[in-house]
Each structure stands twice: as structure tokens, then as C-alpha cells.
BASE-101825 format. One line per 3 residues: number of its first residue (from 0); their letters; for each residue x, y, z of C-alpha. Coordinates in pm, 1 decimal, m for minus. Example, Ala and Ser with C-alpha at 12.3 -4.5 7.8 and 13.67 -1.06 7.14 Angstrom:
<tortis>
0 = AS = 1230.0 m450.0 780.0 ~ 1367.0 m106.0 714.0 $
</tortis>
This chain:
<tortis>
0 = MTP = m13.8 m21.8 m0.3 ~ 124.3 305.8 m72.8 ~ 46.6 692.6 25.6 $
3 = KET = m190.7 764.0 m249.6 ~ m349.3 448.5 m187.2 ~ m474.7 552.2 175.9 $
6 = NEV = m616.1 866.4 37.8 ~ m437.7 1061.3 331.7 ~ m129.3 1234.3 431.4 $
9 = HLT = m149.2 1213.4 784.4 ~ m480.6 1043.6 1042.6 ~ m502.2 1137.7 1413.4 $
12 = WQG = m698.7 909.3 1632.6 ~ m860.4 1183.7 1907.4 ~ m526.7 1359.2 1937.3 $
15 = KIA = m333.0 1047.4 2111.3 ~ m160.6 872.8 1834.4 ~ m89.0 996.1 1483.3 $
18 = CQY = 27.7 818.1 1132.7 ~ 173.6 1004.7 829.3 ~ 389.0 998.3 582.9 $
21 = VYS = 693.3 1236.6 530.6 ~ 919.9 1333.8 213.4 ~ 1153.0 1588.4 122.8 $
24 = NLR = 866.7 1854.2 53.5 ~ 641.5 1752.3 364.2 ~ 811.0 1724.2 681.3 $
27 = LDT = 615.5 1552.5 1020.5 ~ 339.4 1777.1 1167.8 ~ 408.8 1658.6 1573.1 $
30 = TQV = 119.5 1896.7 1648.1 ~ m122.3 1624.5 1576.0 ~ m129.4 1530.5 1877.2 $
33 = KTS = m213.1 1736.1 2215.3 ~ 91.0 1853.8 2393.4 ~ 324.1 1668.9 2143.2 $
36 = VNS = 611.1 1750.6 2326.3 ~ 517.8 1449.7 2575.7 ~ 502.0 1203.9 2256.9 $
39 = YVY = 697.4 919.4 2151.5 ~ 756.1 965.7 1753.9 ~ 891.8 627.6 1559.0 $
42 = ALF = 970.6 689.1 1238.9 ~ 1080.3 389.5 967.1 ~ 1248.8 491.1 667.0 $
45 = LKG = 1095.0 384.5 336.7 ~ 1315.1 548.0 62.6 ~ 1596.0 759.3 m5.1 $
48 = SAR = 1811.0 902.6 326.5 ~ 1788.1 1243.4 544.6 ~ 2049.9 1360.5 788.2 $
51 = IKF = 1881.5 1458.7 1080.0 ~ 1944.8 1611.1 1436.2 ~ 1894.1 1469.9 1777.9 $
54 = DKH = 2024.2 1602.2 2053.7 ~ 2361.0 1687.8 2046.9 ~ 2420.8 1449.5 1757.8 $
57 = EIE = 2370.3 1421.2 1396.5 ~ 2299.3 1121.9 1244.7 ~ 2192.2 1009.4 855.5 $
60 = ATP = 1888.7 750.1 789.9 ~ 1819.5 532.7 514.7 ~ 1597.1 278.9 419.5 $
63 = GDF = 1500.7 m40.7 634.8 ~ 1604.8 206.2 958.6 ~ 1384.3 257.4 1201.8 $
66 = LIF = 1420.0 594.2 1453.7 ~ 1295.9 605.2 1792.9 ~ 1243.8 982.6 1927.7 $
69 = PPH = 1184.8 1046.0 2312.0 ~ 987.5 1320.6 2468.8 ~ 1123.7 1688.9 2486.6 $
72 = IPP = 1422.0 1544.8 2210.9 ~ 1247.0 1628.2 1922.6 ~ 1421.6 1503.8 1559.1 $
75 = III = 1498.2 1846.9 1300.7 ~ 1580.8 1716.0 970.6 ~ 1870.2 1904.4 800.5 $
78 = STS = 1876.8 1784.8 484.5 ~ 1702.4 1504.1 295.4 ~ 1721.8 1295.1 m81.3 $
81 = EDY = 1476.9 1405.9 m343.8 ~ 1337.6 1063.4 m339.6 ~ 1306.0 1054.2 62.3 $
84 = QAI = 998.3 883.4 237.7 ~ 933.7 732.8 554.6 ~ 588.7 680.6 758.4 $
87 = CLI = 606.4 818.8 1134.3 ~ 362.0 702.3 1422.6 ~ 323.4 990.8 1725.3 $
90 = VSS = 220.5 845.1 2026.2 ~ 105.9 1048.0 2357.7 ~ 179.3 927.5 2700.5 $
93 = SFV = m114.0 937.3 2761.1 ~ m214.5 687.8 2493.9 ~ 64.4 418.2 2707.7 $
96 = YDS = m107.7 522.6 2991.9 ~ m472.9 400.9 2859.4 ~ m412.4 35.9 2874.2 $
99 = PIV = m229.3 m116.6 3127.3 ~ m105.9 m420.1 2902.0 ~ 49.2 m195.9 2658.0 $
102 = RNV = 187.9 29.1 2959.7 ~ 398.1 m311.0 3092.3 ~ 530.9 m362.3 2707.6 $
105 = FQT = 602.2 m27.4 2664.2 ~ 800.7 m7.3 3022.5 ~ 993.2 m300.0 2871.7 $
108 = ATF = 1044.3 m135.4 2582.3 ~ 1138.9 177.8 2681.3 ~ 1507.6 59.3 2849.4 $
111 = SLI = 1565.4 m188.7 2538.9 ~ 1469.9 57.6 2217.7 ~ 1543.1 361.6 2340.8 $
114 = HED = 1926.3 478.4 2321.5 ~ 1933.3 861.8 2387.0 ~ 2297.5 874.8 2182.4 $
117 = DPI = 2215.0 671.4 1879.6 ~ 1790.4 612.3 1825.8 ~ 1891.5 422.3 1427.0 $
120 = IRL = 1776.8 48.7 1476.2 ~ 1899.8 m139.5 1161.6 ~ 1639.5 m377.8 1049.7 $
123 = SQD = 1622.0 m703.9 909.7 ~ 1424.2 m747.8 638.3 ~ 1183.9 m909.8 785.0 $
126 = TYS = 1145.3 m721.2 1049.6 ~ 1109.8 m417.2 807.3 ~ 830.5 m516.9 642.0 $
129 = FLH = 628.1 m668.0 958.2 ~ 698.0 m318.7 1077.5 ~ 588.6 m193.6 780.8 $
132 = QIF = 232.5 m343.4 776.7 ~ 165.8 m244.9 1127.6 ~ 222.0 127.6 1032.5 $
135 = LLI = m52.3 65.5 741.5 ~ m259.4 m125.8 965.6 ~ m262.7 128.9 1229.4 $
138 = MRQ = m332.3 436.7 954.1 ~ m644.2 194.6 848.4 ~ m759.4 185.5 1180.6 $
141 = IKN = m758.3 566.1 1217.7 ~ m871.7 611.2 888.7 ~ m1186.6 369.3 959.0 $
144 = SHL = m1282.1 413.9 1345.0 ~ m1551.1 197.5 1487.7 ~ m1625.6 101.3 1823.3 $
147 = HTT = m1317.7 m77.1 1922.4 ~ m1077.4 144.2 1740.7 ~ m898.6 248.7 2068.1 $
150 = EAL = m864.2 m120.6 2168.9 ~ m753.8 m235.5 1788.0 ~ m480.0 68.7 1789.0 $
153 = HAL = m367.3 m56.3 2193.7 ~ m280.8 m415.7 2034.3 ~ m127.7 m257.0 1697.6 $
156 = YGL = 93.3 m46.6 1884.2 ~ 207.0 m299.3 2150.0 ~ 298.2 m546.0 1847.6 $
159 = MLA = 517.8 m296.0 1760.4 ~ 705.0 m261.0 2043.8 ~ 711.2 m636.0 2070.4 $
162 = EMM = 831.3 m701.4 1758.8 ~ 1136.6 m424.8 1812.2 ~ 1207.4 m578.8 2119.4 $
165 = NEI = 1234.6 m960.3 1929.6 ~ 1472.5 m787.0 1712.2 ~ 1697.0 m563.5 1943.0 $
168 = EQK = 1750.7 m898.7 2136.1 ~ 1811.2 m1142.8 1837.5 ~ 2097.1 m879.6 1736.3 $
171 = ERD = 2213.0 m900.9 2064.3 ~ 2212.9 m1265.5 2150.1 ~ 2427.1 m1283.6 1785.5 $
174 = DKV = 2680.6 m1040.0 1943.2 ~ 3010.4 m1159.2 2001.0 ~ 3156.8 m939.5 2158.9 $
177 = VGQ = 2879.6 m924.5 2439.0 ~ 2872.4 m1334.1 2465.3 ~ 2610.8 m1561.7 2530.8 $
180 = HAY = 2628.1 m1557.3 2901.0 ~ 2645.3 m1178.4 2920.5 ~ 2300.1 m1182.8 2744.1 $
183 = KIF = 2146.0 m1441.7 2971.8 ~ 2251.3 m1212.3 3299.1 ~ 2116.6 m928.3 3149.9 $
186 = IEF = 1761.9 m1118.7 3043.9 ~ 1763.2 m1262.0 3414.2 ~ 1839.1 m909.2 3563.7 $
189 = NRL = 1505.0 m765.5 3368.1 ~ 1348.7 m997.4 3460.9 ~ 1412.6 m913.4 3860.0 $
192 = MRN = 1403.4 m562.3 3779.3 ~ 1062.2 m613.7 3670.3 ~ 934.3 m804.5 3978.5 $
195 = HFR = 1145.2 m608.8 4249.8 ~ 1249.3 m230.0 4146.2 ~ 963.2 m112.3 4409.6 $
198 = EHH = 1139.3 m237.2 4698.7 ~ 1495.8 m323.6 4596.7 ~ 1649.0 24.9 4460.0 $
201 = DIT = 2017.4 m103.5 4508.5 ~ 2262.7 m303.0 4326.6 ~ 2371.0 m538.2 4564.2 $
204 = FYA = 2022.0 m678.9 4578.9 ~ 2011.8 m794.7 4202.7 ~ 2387.2 m873.8 4229.5 $
207 = ERL = 2315.1 m1127.1 4510.2 ~ 2068.4 m1280.1 4325.6 ~ 2226.8 m1342.5 4020.8 $
210 = QIS = 2533.8 m1489.2 4252.3 ~ 2756.8 m1199.6 4059.1 ~ 2967.9 m915.5 4196.5 $
213 = PRY = 2813.5 m597.3 4144.1 ~ 3087.4 m461.4 3950.4 ~ 3029.5 m770.9 3665.9 $
216 = LSM = 2644.2 m676.6 3675.4 ~ 2728.5 m306.2 3600.7 ~ 2984.6 m420.6 3302.9 $
219 = VVK = 2704.5 m650.1 3140.8 ~ 2407.3 m405.5 3175.0 ~ 2586.4 m109.5 3026.9 $
222 = KIS = 2763.3 m273.3 2758.5 ~ 2389.6 m440.6 2612.4 ~ 2201.9 m143.2 2712.2 $
225 = HLT = 2408.2 150.0 2742.0 ~ 2271.9 268.7 3089.0 ~ 2388.3 215.5 3410.4 $
228 = VAT = 2184.0 9.7 3665.2 ~ 2110.1 277.5 3849.8 ~ 1971.7 412.4 3551.8 $
231 = FIN = 1772.8 158.8 3494.7 ~ 1621.7 110.4 3882.2 ~ 1547.5 475.2 3860.0 $
234 = RYL = 1348.5 492.5 3512.2 ~ 1153.5 201.1 3626.9 ~ 1053.6 379.1 3984.0 $
237 = MLE = 1018.8 694.0 3795.9 ~ 755.5 511.0 3507.4 ~ 577.0 334.2 3804.6 $
240 = ACW = 533.2 669.6 3985.5 ~ 429.5 866.6 3665.6 ~ 140.2 584.4 3629.2 $
243 = LLK = 12.9 588.4 4008.6 ~ m20.6 960.4 4007.4 ~ m181.0 986.1 3671.1 $
246 = TTD = m422.6 644.6 3730.1 ~ m505.1 652.2 4103.3 ~ m636.8 870.2 4391.5 $
249 = YSI = m333.7 745.1 4584.0 ~ m218.9 1021.5 4838.6 ~ 199.4 1142.6 4756.6 $
252 = QQI = 265.7 973.0 5084.7 ~ 125.7 634.0 4986.8 ~ 295.4 604.7 4647.2 $
255 = SNM = 611.0 697.0 4849.3 ~ 556.6 376.0 5084.8 ~ 447.2 146.5 4797.0 $
258 = LHF = 777.8 247.2 4605.1 ~ 957.5 187.1 4901.3 ~ 1119.9 526.9 4989.3 $
261 = ADQ = 1221.2 639.4 5286.6 ~ 963.8 936.0 5348.4 ~ 771.8 1177.1 5111.6 $
264 = ASF = 1055.5 1386.8 5132.9 ~ 1294.0 1191.3 5000.2 ~ 1073.8 1063.6 4689.2 $
267 = SKF = 959.9 1434.7 4607.9 ~ 1323.6 1496.1 4610.3 ~ 1380.3 1162.3 4374.5 $
270 = FKR = 1114.8 1281.7 4114.3 ~ 1184.1 1658.4 4075.5 ~ 1596.7 1516.7 4013.6 $
273 = LKG = 1412.0 1319.8 3709.9 ~ 1136.8 1507.8 3595.8 ~ 1207.8 1877.6 3671.7 $
276 = INP = 886.0 1919.9 3924.6 ~ 752.2 1766.3 4209.8 ~ 488.6 1504.3 4215.9 $
279 = LQF = 233.8 1738.1 4286.8 ~ 287.0 1982.2 3993.0 ~ 306.7 1637.4 3797.9 $
282 = RQQ = m37.2 1520.3 3896.9 ~ m174.7 1842.8 3819.2 ~ m58.4 1856.2 3461.4 $
285 = EDL = m353.0 1811.7 3204.0 ~ m126.6 1529.0 3002.1 ~ 150.2 1394.7 3162.1 $
288 = SL = 503.5 1278.6 3002.5 ~ 646.4 954.6 3077.7 $
</tortis>
């Protein structure tokens, strides 16, 4: 299916998710999604090439590349070839929060997929074709909306994230520099994190459960994910705190207790250090960033 066959350049669903084709003479319009500064942008490159400024880096994307841009760091296209074409998905954080299943997949995928120093994932041909079909199905669901469009879009978005995680994990399994043993440690660390991050914020707990030293665990996690163990723990805590503030009526003190902070002041200090605002200010915002 081509852009002409969809009869639409871009399509938007309830201001929460949008999908559009972009060309050399038609750039990405993130304003389709409410408070787009709090949105994730996913781009699948189809033809030509583009030079993009991302944070402090300049990158070049070509066909088969998949790019992920987190909130607050919008991509700036510097130049493109004449035949440049990509398909982009813009997803607001509120769309992620709406579905517990999608939120759980997103929480895991966030750390596997997003590298702020290099947003490019180079896809295998099979994954490229599959993701292209998912994007087209998302466009179709938005265009031909029905009673269950929201559920369908959540399912397709979750499928996209799961497919990308599988692609990354396959590349890491095949990475001779990382090694099978290190990869198994990383997978088990992720499993432990999902189950215990609320009550255990220290690297020692995870290293002891894995029967390795904290130093070796730090080295493995850094080599595979480009993140420190502390960053993993903090991001999991922050995502959970944001979700609780957004979707529940728990008091800030209760959330602090649920996440095993020493007291509310410690939780508020942690939250403001990572988010720039305190938990109450965050809760009062109309739309929330992950």
C-alpha cells in the first residue's frame, strides 16, 4: 500500500496517536497530537536518505532504518534526498497510560529500544516488512474508526513494541562481543527488575540474586543497554510513579510508601531531580510525559 492508496497524508485518533507519511517536501507535523512535546515519535525509513539532528548528535538514516525519538528531544531534519520517504507514528504518553497491557510492554521496551545517543535501529528485511504492515494497519484503523478502534490501536502499538524488542534481543544474542553468558545475565536482570524494582533500589540485591559481583553486573548492563544499573532502577521507579500519579487517587505519601522510599520528602526530591517538577505539579498537569 502506498500513500496514494490511503488517500490521506496523515491521520489522527483523538489527539493521542497519529500516523503520517513524510517526504522531502512534507515534513513531520507533531502538532496533530495534543501536547506533542510529551510524545514519542517512531519513524520507519522507506526510501532515500535524511540527515537528522537529534539532541547534540547528527545522524543519517537510510531505507530499513527505524528511529525512536523520546519526549522533549524532537528530531530536526537538516537535509534529505529528493526521493526521501518515511512513515511516522506519534504516540502521546496518555495513550500509553490508557492500557495496562501496553504500559507494561512499553515499560520493558523503553529500556531495550531507546538509546538517547543513537536512536537508529537497523532492521532485518523481515522485521522491516512486518513493521511497515503494522504502520499501515494503524493508519487504516484511524481512518476507518469504529467502536473498538482504541483497543485495536493499543494492540497494534503493543505488537510493534514487542516486535522491536524481539529484533533487538536477537541482535544482542548474536553479538559475539557481548556473548551468550552476558546476555543471559542481562535478561535475568530485567526479569528481576520487573518483579522487585518497587522494593529494591540497590544494585547489591540484584547482583546477589544473580550470584555475581555488583561490578560485573554493572559492566554487563552497561555493555548491552548503554545504561547504568542505577539508571534502570530510576527509570522503572519514575515510570511507575508517573502511572500511579496519573491513574490512581493514592496520595503522594501512599505512592512514596508503595515504592519504598524512606519518606515523602525523599520521594519528592527523587521525582523532582529526574522530572524537573514535584509529584503534585506533575499530577496537576493535563497531559503527562513518561
